[in-house]
LONU-353328 format. One record per atom (N, C-alpha, C): residue in one letter; z, x, y; atom name; residue number from 1; chain. Coordinates in steps of 0.2 Angstrom, whole numbers, plus 5000, padded with zeros to 4 digits. Each point is the difference from the previous one (the first is absolute). Example, Ala and Ser with C-alpha at 12.3 -4.5 7.8 and 13.67 -1.06 7.14 Angstrom:
BEGIN
 residuo   c3   c1   c2 atomo num cadena
       A 5039 5066 4972     N   1      A
       A 5000 4996 5006    CA   1      A
       A 5000 5004 5006     C   1      A
       S 4996 4998 5005     N   2      A
       S 5001 5004 5006    CA   2      A
       S 5003 4996 5005     C   2      A
% end
This chain:
BEGIN
 residuo   c3   c1   c2 atomo num cadena
       M 5036 4900 5042     N   1      A
       M 5006 5008 4998    CA   1      A
       M 5002 5002 5004     C   1      A
       I 5006 5000 4998     N   2      A
       I 5006 5004 5004    CA   2      A
       I 5000 5007 4998     C   2      A
       A 5001 5004 5007     N   3      A
       A 5001 5005 4995    CA   3      A
       A 5007 5004 5004     C   3      A
       E 5003 5004 4996     N   4      A
       E 5007 5003 4999    CA   4      A
       E 4997 5007 5003     C   4      A
       V 5004 5002 5004     N   5      A
       V 5001 5008 5003    CA   5      A
       V 5004 5004 4994     C   5      A
       V 4996 5005 4999     N   6      A
       V 5006 5003 4992    CA   6      A
       V 5002 5007 5006     C   6      A
       S 4994 5003 5001     N   7      A
       S 5003 5007 5005    CA   7      A
       S 4997 4997 5006     C   7      A
       S 5003 5008 5004     N   8      A
       S 4994 4999 5007    CA   8      A
       S 5002 5007 5002     C   8      A
       V 4996 5002 5002     N   9      A
       V 5001 5011 5002    CA   9      A
       V 4995 5000 5006     C   9      A
       R 5006 5002 5005     N  10      A
       R 4995 5001 5007    CA  10      A
       R 4995 5008 4999     C  10      A
       C 4994 4999 5002     N  11      A
       C 4995 5007 4999    CA  11      A
       C 4995 4998 5004     C  11      A
       F 4997 5005 5005     N  12      A
       F 4994 5003 5003    CA  12      A
       F 4998 4992 5005     C  12      A
       Q 5007 4999 5005     N  13      A
       Q 5002 4996 5005    CA  13      A
       Q 4996 4993 4996     C  13      A
       G 5002 4999 4993     N  14      A
       G 5003 4993 4998    CA  14      A
       G 5003 5000 4996     C  14      A
       R 5001 4993 4995     N  15      A
       R 5003 5001 4996    CA  15      A
       R 4996 4998 4990     C  15      A
       Q 5002 5003 4997     N  16      A
       Q 4996 5000 4993    CA  16      A
       Q 5005 4994 4997     C  16      A
       N 4997 4995 4997     N  17      A
       N 5006 4997 4998    CA  17      A
       N 4998 4998 4992     C  17      A
       V 5002 4997 4999     N  18      A
       V 4999 4996 4990    CA  18      A
       V 5002 4994 4999     C  18      A
       Y 4996 4996 4999     N  19      A
       Y 5002 4992 4998    CA  19      A
       Y 5001 5000 4995     C  19      A
       K 5003 4995 4996     N  20      A
       K 4999 4994 4993    CA  20      A
       K 4998 4995 5001     C  20      A
       H 4996 4996 4996     N  21      A
       H 4999 4993 4999    CA  21      A
       H 4999 4997 4993     C  21      A
       H 5001 4994 5000     N  22      A
       H 4999 4998 4991    CA  22      A
       H 4994 4998 5001     C  22      A
       S 4996 5002 4995     N  23      A
       S 4993 4997 4998    CA  23      A
       S 5002 4994 4994     C  23      A
       D 4998 4995 5003     N  24      A
       D 4998 4994 4997    CA  24      A
       D 4993 5003 4994     C  24      A
       V 4996 5001 5001     N  25      A
       V 4994 5000 4994    CA  25      A
       V 5003 5006 4996     C  25      A
       L 5004 5006 5002     N  26      A
       L 5002 5005 4993    CA  26      A
       L 5006 4999 4998     C  26      A
       N 5005 4993 5004     N  27      A
       N 5007 5000 4999    CA  27      A
       N 5004 5006 4999     C  27      A
       C 5000 5004 5005     N  28      A
       C 5004 5006 5003    CA  28      A
       C 5001 5004 5006     C  28      A
       D 5002 5001 5001     N  29      A
       D 5003 5003 5007    CA  29      A
       D 4993 5006 5001     C  29      A
       M 4998 5002 5005     N  30      A
       M 4997 5005 5004    CA  30      A
       M 4999 5001 5005     C  30      A
       Q 5000 5006 4999     N  31      A
       Q 5002 5005 5009    CA  31      A
       Q 4992 5002 5003     C  31      A
       F 5000 5002 5007     N  32      A
       F 4997 5003 5004    CA  32      A
       F 5002 5001 5007     C  32      A
       G 4996 5005 5001     N  33      A
       G 5001 5006 5005    CA  33      A
       G 4998 4997 5007     C  33      A
       A 5004 5002 5005     N  34      A
       A 4994 4997 5006    CA  34      A
       A 5004 5005 5007     C  34      A
       Y 4995 5006 5003     N  35      A
       Y 5001 5002 5006    CA  35      A
       Y 5001 4997 5005     C  35      A
       I 5003 5001 5004     N  36      A
       I 5002 4992 5005    CA  36      A
       I 5000 5005 5007     C  36      A
       P 4994 5002 5006     N  37      A
       P 5001 5005 5005    CA  37      A
       P 5005 4996 5005     C  37      A
       D 5003 5006 5005     N  38      A
       D 5003 4997 5004    CA  38      A
       D 4996 4996 5003     C  38      A
       H 5003 4993 5003     N  39      A
       H 4995 4996 5006    CA  39      A
       H 5004 4994 5002     C  39      A
       K 4996 4999 5005     N  40      A
       K 5005 4993 5005    CA  40      A
       K 5000 4993 4997     C  40      A
       D 5004 4997 5000     N  41      A
       D 5003 4995 4998    CA  41      A
       D 4991 4997 5001     C  41      A
       G 4998 4995 4994     N  42      A
       G 4995 4997 5001    CA  42      A
       G 4992 5001 5000     C  42      A
       E 5001 5008 5001     N  43      A
       E 4994 5005 4998    CA  43      A
       E 4995 5000 4996     C  43      A
       R 4994 4997 4998     N  44      A
       R 4997 4998 4993    CA  44      A
       R 5000 5009 4997     C  44      A
       L 5001 5002 4993     N  45      A
       L 4998 5007 4999    CA  45      A
       L 4994 4999 4993     C  45      A
       P 4997 5005 5002     N  46      A
       P 4994 4997 4994    CA  46      A
       P 5004 5004 4992     C  46      A
       G 4997 4997 4997     N  47      A
       G 5000 5003 4992    CA  47      A
       G 4996 5004 4995     C  47      A
       L 5003 5002 4997     N  48      A
       L 4996 5005 4994    CA  48      A
       L 5003 4998 4992     C  48      A
       F 4996 4997 4998     N  49      A
       F 5002 4997 4991    CA  49      A
       F 4997 5007 4994     C  49      A
       Y 5002 5001 4998     N  50      A
       Y 4999 5006 4994    CA  50      A
       Y 5005 4997 4992     C  50      A
       L 4994 5001 4996     N  51      A
       L 5002 5002 4992    CA  51      A
       L 5004 5007 4999     C  51      A
       S 5008 4999 4999     N  52      A
       S 5002 5007 5001    CA  52      A
       S 5002 5001 4990     C  52      A
       A 5002 5006 4998     N  53      A
       A 5002 5001 4994    CA  53      A
       A 4996 4996 4992     C  53      A
       M 4992 5001 5002     N  54      A
       M 4996 4999 4994    CA  54      A
       M 4996 5007 5001     C  54      A
       I 5001 5002 4995     N  55      A
       I 4994 5008 5000    CA  55      A
       I 4997 4998 4992     C  55      A
       V 4995 5002 4999     N  56      A
       V 4995 5001 4996    CA  56      A
       V 5002 5007 4997     C  56      A
       I 5001 5001 4994     N  57      A
       I 4998 5006 4996    CA  57      A
       I 4995 5001 4994     C  57      A
       H 4997 5005 5003     N  58      A
       H 4993 5001 4994    CA  58      A
       H 5000 5005 4999     C  58      A
       P 5004 5003 4995     N  59      A
       P 5002 5007 4996    CA  59      A
       P 4993 5003 4995     C  59      A
       D 4997 5004 5000     N  60      A
       D 4997 5003 4997    CA  60      A
       D 5003 5001 4993     C  60      A
       T 4999 4997 4995     N  61      A
       T 5003 5002 4990    CA  61      A
       T 4996 5004 4997     C  61      A
       S 4994 5001 5002     N  62      A
       S 4995 5002 4994    CA  62      A
       S 5001 5006 5001     C  62      A
       P 5003 5005 4996     N  63      A
       P 4999 5006 4997    CA  63      A
       P 4995 5003 5000     C  63      A
       R 4999 5008 5004     N  64      A
       R 4992 5002 5000    CA  64      A
       R 5002 5005 4996     C  64      A
       G 4992 5004 4995     N  65      A
       G 5002 5005 4995    CA  65      A
       G 5003 4999 4994     C  65      A
       V 5003 4995 4998     N  66      A
       V 5003 5001 4994    CA  66      A
       V 4998 4996 4994     C  66      A
       D 4999 5001 4994     N  67      A
       D 4999 4994 4994    CA  67      A
       D 5006 4996 4999     C  67      A
       L 5000 4993 5004     N  68      A
       L 5006 4995 4997    CA  68      A
       L 4995 4996 4997     C  68      A
       P 5005 4997 4994     N  69      A
       P 4996 4994 4998    CA  69      A
       P 4999 4995 5006     C  69      A
       S 4995 4995 4999     N  70      A
       S 4999 4994 5003    CA  70      A
       S 4995 4996 4999     C  70      A
       D 5002 4992 5004     N  71      A
       D 4994 4996 4998    CA  71      A
       D 4991 5001 5005     C  71      A
       D 4997 5004 4998     N  72      A
       D 4995 5000 5004    CA  72      A
       D 4995 4996 5001     C  72      A
       E 5001 4995 4997     N  73      A
       E 4996 4994 5002    CA  73      A
       E 5003 4995 5005     C  73      A
       S 5007 5001 5000     N  74      A
       S 5004 4996 5007    CA  74      A
       S 5000 5004 5007     C  74      A
       W 4997 4995 5005     N  75      A
       W 5000 5004 5006    CA  75      A
       W 5006 5002 5004     C  75      A
       S 5007 4994 4997     N  76      A
       S 5004 5001 5003    CA  76      A
       S 5007 5004 4995     C  76      A
       F 4998 5001 4995     N  77      A
       F 5005 5004 4996    CA  77      A
       F 4997 5008 4999     C  77      A
       G 5006 5004 4999     N  78      A
       G 4996 5006 4997    CA  78      A
       G 5000 5005 5005     C  78      A
       K 4995 5003 4998     N  79      A
       K 4998 5008 5007    CA  79      A
       K 4998 4997 5006     C  79      A
       G 4996 4995 4999     N  80      A
       G 4997 4996 5005    CA  80      A
       G 5005 4994 5004     C  80      A
       G 5005 5000 4999     N  81      A
       G 5006 4994 5000    CA  81      A
       G 5004 5000 5010     C  81      A
       F 5001 4996 5000     N  82      A
       F 5004 5001 5006    CA  82      A
       F 5005 4996 4999     C  82      A
       L 5005 4998 5006     N  83      A
       L 5006 4998 5002    CA  83      A
       L 5001 4998 5006     C  83      A
       N 5002 4994 5000     N  84      A
       N 5002 4997 5007    CA  84      A
       N 5005 4998 5000     C  84      A
       N 5007 5002 5004     N  85      A
       N 5004 4994 5004    CA  85      A
       N 5002 4999 5007     C  85      A
       L 5001 4995 4998     N  86      A
       L 5001 4996 5007    CA  86      A
       L 5009 5000 5003     C  86      A
       I 5003 5003 5006     N  87      A
       I 5006 4999 4998    CA  87      A
       I 5001 4996 5006     C  87      A
       F 5003 4995 5001     N  88      A
       F 5003 4996 5007    CA  88      A
       F 5007 5004 5001     C  88      A
% end
């Protein structure tokens, strides 16, 4: 993988870099960020990986105290139903 620097910003005694690379598996360009603190040439730095931008939203979509038509036999539809959204 060859990574190209998209942007670089000086902050907190280091640099926040954004890189772009091509994924052969997904067949598209992807980006990732890395904060690199000031360091001496050849000095080894620790790394921390995390998955960002993944949010699970589970709103309560069941109204309370109202008489609405529903399918009471189904656990996933109507008054007792729920909704899950996964956003990347």
